[in-house]
ROLOLUM-132650 format. One line per 2 residues: their letters; for each residue x, y, z of C-alpha. Coordinates in Angstrom, 3 decimals. Layout:
BEGIN
a) X:Y:Z | ...
//
This chain:
BEGIN
mn) 93.704:111.487:82.352 | 97.346:110.630:83.155
ak) 98.572:109.665:86.558 | 100.154:112.364:88.672
pi) 103.954:112.334:88.113 | 106.195:111.978:91.094
sq) 107.408:115.351:92.295 | 111.016:116.363:91.753
ad) 111.388:116.477:95.516 | 110.969:112.725:95.542
ev) 113.996:112.151:93.323 | 117.716:112.682:93.694
pd) 118.544:112.779:89.962 | 122.170:113.849:90.385
rp) 123.081:110.426:91.797 | 123.499:108.026:88.838
ta) 122.683:104.366:89.220 | 124.706:101.431:88.027
hs) 121.990:99.108:86.770 | 118.996:101.162:85.768
gl) 117.758:104.359:84.150 | 115.505:104.940:87.134
pt) 116.450:107.812:89.471 | 117.599:107.410:93.045
lk) 114.617:108.035:95.303 | 114.538:109.797:98.638
ls) 114.120:107.489:101.605 | 110.839:109.226:102.443
ti) 109.473:108.131:99.071 | 110.544:104.521:99.603
fa) 108.941:104.687:103.059 | 105.638:105.870:101.561
mt) 105.525:103.048:98.997 | 106.454:100.323:101.496
fg) 104.764:101.316:104.781 | 101.286:100.387:103.544
ff) 102.343:96.726:103.548 | 101.988:96.961:107.335
gv) 98.201:96.953:107.020 | 98.131:94.307:104.289
nm) 99.875:91.849:106.566 | 97.400:92.483:109.326
af) 95.008:90.594:107.075 | 97.437:87.888:105.953
sl) 98.910:87.242:109.410 | 95.536:86.935:111.074
qs) 94.504:84.609:108.278 | 97.610:82.402:108.487
sq) 97.882:82.322:112.292 | 94.178:81.965:113.119
ms) 92.576:80.169:110.174 | 93.347:76.648:111.395
ri) 92.063:77.646:114.837 | 88.874:79.167:113.409
fs) 87.978:76.175:111.265 | 88.848:73.670:113.994
ti) 86.723:75.663:116.438 | 83.653:75.690:114.178
ga) 83.922:71.933:113.657 | 86.127:71.174:110.665
np) 87.446:67.603:110.516 | 91.260:67.682:111.019
nk) 91.627:65.317:108.065 | 89.859:67.875:105.871
lg) 91.692:71.048:106.944 | 93.687:70.944:103.714
wf) 90.574:71.773:101.692 | 90.212:75.138:103.411
fi) 93.874:75.967:102.869 | 93.559:75.383:99.117
lp) 91.240:78.375:98.709 | 93.679:81.237:99.513
pl) 96.473:80.191:97.096 | 93.889:79.336:94.435
ag) 92.544:82.881:94.745 | 96.076:84.251:94.456
mv) 96.793:82.271:91.305 | 93.735:83.750:89.610
vq) 93.774:87.316:90.915 | 97.403:88.392:90.952
pl) 98.251:87.694:87.278 | 95.043:89.462:86.209
ig) 95.698:92.469:88.445 | 99.245:92.624:87.133
ky) 98.233:92.405:83.486 | 95.432:94.953:83.625
sd) 97.249:97.389:85.895 | 100.085:97.451:83.330
qt) 97.540:99.123:81.048 | 95.800:101.312:83.650
wn) 96.621:105.011:83.653 | 94.121:107.375:85.275
rf) 93.927:110.211:87.773 | 94.616:107.861:90.689
gr) 97.693:106.314:89.087 | 98.552:102.991:87.577
rm) 98.578:100.552:90.500 | 96.824:102.580:93.202
py) 93.261:102.234:91.783 | 93.367:98.524:92.595
ll) 94.423:99.237:96.170 | 91.601:101.767:96.425
ig) 89.115:98.972:95.618 | 90.746:96.045:97.378
ap) 91.321:97.575:100.821 | 87.653:98.287:101.741
va) 86.531:94.858:100.505 | 89.294:93.125:102.487
al) 88.342:95.060:105.613 | 84.694:94.041:105.283
vm) 85.533:90.346:104.907 | 87.902:90.530:107.894
il) 84.886:91.499:109.978 | 82.788:88.620:108.641
lp) 85.287:85.720:108.779 | 85.643:85.254:112.565
na) 81.865:85.276:112.874 | 81.515:82.077:110.834
gs) 80.304:80.220:113.936 | 78.107:83.022:115.296
fg) 75.074:82.813:113.020 | 73.454:79.760:114.577
fg) 74.541:77.310:111.864 | 75.627:74.705:114.430
fg) 78.944:73.074:115.295 | 80.444:71.286:112.314
sl) 77.451:72.115:110.112 | 77.906:72.389:106.379
aa) 76.442:75.915:106.455 | 79.018:77.146:109.002
ll) 81.918:75.596:107.106 | 80.707:76.932:103.757
fg) 80.295:80.414:105.211 | 83.840:80.260:106.563
ai) 85.196:78.898:103.282 | 83.510:81.606:101.201
ai) 84.655:84.296:103.644 | 88.270:83.119:103.518
lf) 88.112:82.963:99.723 | 86.907:86.554:99.436
md) 89.341:87.679:102.100 | 92.222:86.275:100.101
ls) 90.897:87.645:96.816 | 90.677:91.164:98.210
sn) 93.952:90.890:100.135 | 95.710:89.840:96.942
vc) 94.222:92.851:95.160 | 95.756:94.978:97.944
mq) 99.119:93.229:97.856 | 99.914:93.447:94.156
pf) 100.140:97.259:93.860 | 102.784:97.346:96.603
km) 104.922:94.747:94.846 | 104.567:96.295:91.407
ii) 105.302:99.863:92.481 | 108.838:98.827:93.467
gd) 109.477:97.405:90.012 | 107.993:100.550:88.468
mv) 109.918:103.142:90.448 | 112.955:101.717:92.278
ne) 116.364:101.205:90.666 | 118.591:98.174:91.213
dq) 120.839:99.945:93.722 | 117.867:100.646:96.016
kd) 115.799:97.539:95.275 | 117.122:95.346:98.103
la) 116.502:98.233:100.486 | 112.944:98.735:99.221
ws) 112.044:95.021:99.301 | 113.545:94.690:102.778
wq) 111.663:97.721:104.092 | 108.448:96.498:102.548
qs) 108.798:93.058:104.087 | 109.917:94.512:107.421
ff) 106.751:96.605:107.553 | 104.873:93.505:106.395
nf) 106.263:91.630:109.385 | 105.621:94.577:111.699
gg) 101.966:94.219:110.759 | 102.315:90.537:111.546
vl) 103.648:91.374:115.003 | 100.573:93.385:115.893
at) 98.181:90.912:114.274 | 99.566:87.869:116.035
la) 99.995:89.577:119.421 | 96.443:90.893:119.436
pf) 94.568:87.745:120.643 | 97.161:87.134:123.371
il) 97.046:90.740:124.620 | 93.259:90.868:124.490
aa) 93.086:87.677:126.557 | 95.595:89.124:129.046
ig) 93.410:92.175:129.662 | 90.369:90.046:130.351
ia) 88.658:89.526:126.982 | 87.143:86.033:126.768
nv) 89.440:83.529:125.073 | 86.869:80.727:125.104
ap) 83.387:80.674:123.637 | 80.418:78.327:123.345
kg) 81.116:75.241:121.284 | 81.294:76.118:117.596
ev) 81.940:79.851:118.128 | 85.196:81.746:117.763
pm) 86.415:83.491:120.968 | 85.995:87.259:121.267
tv) 89.786:87.696:121.407 | 90.025:86.488:117.815
kl) 87.029:88.518:116.624 | 88.395:91.770:118.064
af) 91.819:91.062:116.554 | 90.222:90.841:113.105
yi) 88.222:94.043:113.694 | 91.379:95.933:114.696
ga) 93.202:94.542:111.668 | 90.449:95.742:109.336
ai) 90.710:99.297:110.688 | 94.509:99.382:110.376
ll) 94.360:98.005:106.829 | 92.107:100.888:105.789
it) 94.291:103.513:107.469 | 97.632:102.332:106.090
ag) 96.302:101.707:102.579 | 94.852:105.208:102.609
yt) 98.242:106.642:103.594 | 99.973:104.944:100.662
iw) 97.292:105.987:98.167 | 97.556:109.593:99.377
sv) 101.362:109.730:99.529 | 102.606:107.807:96.486
he) 102.472:109.597:93.140 | 103.213:107.231:90.293
yd) 105.071:108.166:87.129 | 102.932:109.285:84.226
pa) 103.157:107.123:81.055 | 105.747:109.306:79.304
ty) 108.026:109.501:82.354 | 107.702:105.781:82.984
aa) 108.611:104.998:79.379 | 111.615:107.317:79.503
yh) 112.999:105.815:82.707 | 112.488:102.254:81.451
ni) 113.797:102.974:77.941 | 110.506:102.026:76.292
dt) 109.943:103.317:72.758 | 106.398:104.699:72.805
ti) 106.386:105.305:69.040 | 106.190:101.575:68.423
qk) 102.743:100.159:69.095 | 103.212:96.610:70.300
pq) 100.297:94.188:70.676 | 99.574:93.249:74.266
ps) 100.697:89.647:74.824 | 98.406:87.217:76.590
lw) 99.382:85.774:79.946 | 100.107:82.463:78.239
ql) 102.458:84.181:75.776 | 104.258:85.843:78.669
vk) 104.669:82.468:80.370 | 106.180:80.979:77.202
ta) 108.681:83.826:76.876 | 109.427:84.228:80.591
pk) 113.067:84.795:81.618 | 114.995:81.719:82.665
sf) 115.107:82.990:86.237 | 111.301:82.721:86.369
we) 111.509:78.931:86.107 | 114.648:78.510:88.227
is) 113.251:80.459:91.178 | 109.836:78.835:90.763
fv) 111.462:75.436:91.264 | 112.920:76.635:94.569
ql) 109.551:78.106:95.521 | 107.941:74.693:95.070
fv) 109.821:73.394:98.127 | 109.671:76.594:100.158
wf) 105.941:77.281:100.008 | 105.072:73.603:100.363
ai) 106.809:73.816:103.751 | 105.230:77.131:104.749
qy) 101.760:75.775:103.972 | 102.214:72.953:106.465
lw) 103.415:75.389:109.117 | 100.228:77.422:108.673
ty) 97.967:74.369:108.552 | 99.418:72.249:111.349
gt) 101.441:74.672:113.508 | 98.750:75.304:116.125
ga) 97.805:71.620:116.360 | 101.447:70.528:116.615
ia) 102.117:72.938:119.472 | 98.873:71.982:121.234
fn) 99.859:68.298:121.084 | 103.537:68.730:122.040
vw) 103.135:71.323:124.798 | 99.527:71.171:126.034
ht) 99.030:67.460:125.234 | 95.649:67.956:123.614
st) 94.131:67.658:120.162 | 90.621:68.784:121.142
ps) 89.902:72.171:119.484 | 87.318:73.262:122.051
sa) 89.640:72.665:125.005 | 91.274:75.506:126.916
gy) 94.677:73.971:126.144 | 94.086:74.039:122.397
qa) 92.903:77.659:122.535 | 95.946:78.553:124.640
ag) 98.114:76.911:121.990 | 96.348:79.029:119.401
nw) 97.294:82.172:121.319 | 100.853:80.954:121.783
fg) 101.166:80.167:118.083 | 100.201:83.809:117.561
il) 102.983:84.896:119.944 | 105.459:82.647:118.135
tc) 104.356:84.131:114.819 | 105.032:87.518:116.417
ve) 108.543:86.325:117.333 | 108.912:85.166:113.748
sl) 107.893:88.605:112.498 | 110.263:90.424:114.872
aa) 113.136:88.198:113.774 | 112.213:88.847:110.155
ma) 112.167:92.616:110.734 | 115.586:92.525:112.386
wg) 117.028:90.307:109.658 | 115.671:92.580:106.956
ll) 116.875:95.840:108.494 | 120.245:94.603:109.760
vl) 121.229:92.151:107.011 | 119.208:92.013:103.782
sr) 118.814:95.786:103.392 | 122.618:96.024:103.345
tn) 123.336:93.306:100.808 | 124.225:93.851:97.176
ps) 122.997:92.173:93.973 | 125.979:89.830:93.764
sr) 125.282:88.247:97.175 | 121.538:87.656:96.807
kl) 121.872:83.958:96.025 | 124.074:83.328:99.077
wy) 121.623:85.003:101.485 | 118.729:83.157:99.846
rv) 120.369:79.819:100.670 | 121.296:80.891:104.216
gl) 117.746:82.030:104.976 | 116.090:78.861:103.714
ga) 118.582:76.699:105.599 | 117.704:78.521:108.818
gg) 114.005:77.937:108.163 | 114.482:74.234:107.566
vg) 116.379:73.808:110.843 | 113.711:75.814:112.673
li) 110.825:73.709:111.374 | 112.548:70.421:112.192
si) 113.285:71.689:115.708 | 109.572:72.184:116.436
ff) 109.047:68.420:116.235 | 111.505:67.783:119.084
ih) 110.592:70.674:121.412 | 107.979:70.229:124.145
sq) 108.709:73.433:126.059 | 106.570:76.501:125.466
ll) 109.462:78.948:125.851 | 112.040:76.925:123.893
li) 109.763:77.158:120.839 | 110.910:80.771:120.527
ip) 114.258:79.614:119.097 | 112.936:77.751:116.010
fi) 110.528:80.578:115.267 | 113.430:83.051:115.191
li) 115.000:80.857:112.513 | 111.688:80.620:110.657
gi) 111.452:84.422:110.757 | 114.840:84.715:109.051
ay) 113.605:82.322:106.366 | 110.282:84.103:105.927
lt) 111.855:87.509:105.329 | 114.396:85.952:102.974
lq) 111.810:84.143:100.860 | 109.847:87.393:100.523
vq) 112.865:89.481:99.444 | 115.485:87.514:97.524
pf) 113.236:85.751:94.965 | 111.676:89.061:93.900
si) 115.022:90.882:93.811 | 116.610:88.162:91.678
ft) 113.613:87.822:89.366 | 113.064:91.538:88.741
es) 116.690:91.826:87.610 | 115.511:90.098:84.429
lh) 112.572:92.458:83.743 | 112.794:95.636:81.700
ge) 109.681:97.648:82.518 | 107.295:96.190:79.945
ne) 104.634:93.794:81.287 | 106.279:93.995:84.698
ga) 103.011:93.866:86.607 | 101.827:90.835:84.646
yl) 105.088:89.019:85.255 | 104.989:89.716:88.984
gl) 101.416:88.431:89.040 | 102.444:85.279:87.201
fn) 105.421:84.894:89.506 | 102.987:84.763:92.402
cs) 101.743:81.444:90.984 | 105.093:79.982:92.070
ic) 103.966:80.829:95.626 | 100.366:79.699:95.291
lp) 100.742:76.445:93.330 | 103.028:74.754:95.908
qi) 100.494:75.579:98.623 | 97.758:73.860:96.617
va) 100.026:70.862:95.981 | 100.868:70.672:99.682
sl) 97.201:70.791:100.697 | 96.230:68.054:98.226
fs) 99.228:65.947:99.231 | 98.186:66.245:102.892
fw) 95.077:64.099:102.285 | 97.418:61.154:101.705
lf) 100.333:62.139:103.951 | 98.423:63.122:107.122
pl) 96.722:59.712:107.591 | 99.976:57.974:106.607
lg) 101.754:59.737:109.486 | 99.076:58.667:111.955
qs) 97.256:62.023:111.830 | 100.231:63.525:113.678
mp) 100.516:67.269:113.223 | 104.066:67.378:114.688
hm) 105.145:64.888:112.012 | 103.694:67.159:109.312
il) 105.897:69.987:110.610 | 108.897:67.636:110.494
va) 108.155:66.964:106.819 | 107.921:70.715:106.230
ga) 111.412:71.229:107.631 | 112.940:68.541:105.435
vm) 111.270:70.037:102.348 | 112.524:73.540:103.244
ll) 116.096:72.215:103.383 | 115.620:70.772:99.889
ga) 114.664:74.284:98.800 | 117.948:75.629:100.196
va) 119.823:73.064:98.118 | 117.793:73.951:94.998
vg) 118.961:77.592:95.200 | 122.123:76.364:93.500
li) 120.149:75.984:90.252 | 119.440:79.743:90.024
hp) 121.531:81.848:87.633 | 121.099:85.556:88.511
rl) 121.483:88.081:85.691 | 123.605:90.385:87.831
s) 126.790:89.265:89.456
//
């Protein structure tokens, strides 16, 4: 059975577009296809802001933290290309991309409930069983979260024309960061109202557990709203809008064939991504520890100072998300295709300066400034690469290409984690120094933007 076609009320067909055969969509339609990212980032933000804290709390060796941070990007490299490829060929009563969201959201919610309880089953502090449970939970959390994320990315390529694409990506990432605001504020707010922010040695505090439970509920609600509200094009309509000749039966290329014939922009942007996501991985891995050492003067995970730093890192991630939302709504949603490369470089430059600043700041409040700059970078690196890359796609195999493109996000994170086993001891096991390295690498990414040649100008 074919997917339900979008209703005529969702289109404004009398407004021609400059770069695409796709119709101009009503803002309410773009809202419906982007708002669900709010819930998806509840999962990702809790994972990125609390994972280092969780594993340190249950007894992970700081020298071995990199191993746990390899699992999420590894899951993304496997899942997202497969989801993209197979959803390109999926047409049923629920749509083309939405069936995968329908499966991924409940699984992600379940794992969000399990992960913060890694130290609550009596395995013992630092025990192999506790660490394995946490590792498996984070792996499944990332697998399911990636299954949720891909439909949101692909639906923009399926349904949004070039004139509205920057707006759609910016809205999606602004909602993404709005979810991050709530996720990262939750432990701090829960502690402020009297929920315990410390726990017996080896257990995660109740503030963190409740934050994950709330995130799971919101993920289910927002994903359900998108599934209910978004009606994808049926195969014939999709083919017509993307100028695909359905009378010609083309063999489905393998993922490897798609890689070999990928547009030049795929490789140019991927090179930039190598620097960018290397830096972001170190922020996620060492951010809490760096702040605990610089501001609270402790490196002991079970100490009240370290747990306070964990909450403050959540607040700073909230600041980052608010800055990203503002940057997306006030700046990137108003840009045009010809200026994408400029704003890409500006955003990454801001992020590099922000990361380097963390190394020199020992004041809790002054840390707000670098995280505003990091927020500008984070929104930029979620919007401009996808806008520039999707210029080169023409409707066929779009989901597969977006899944493959995600490898340019995941592979640098794996490289960064593996590299940390050599770099961290070399820098005297100093987490602030690891953040300093991240800033320098981010600035290299800003320079590398010059190698990109957008199709549109």
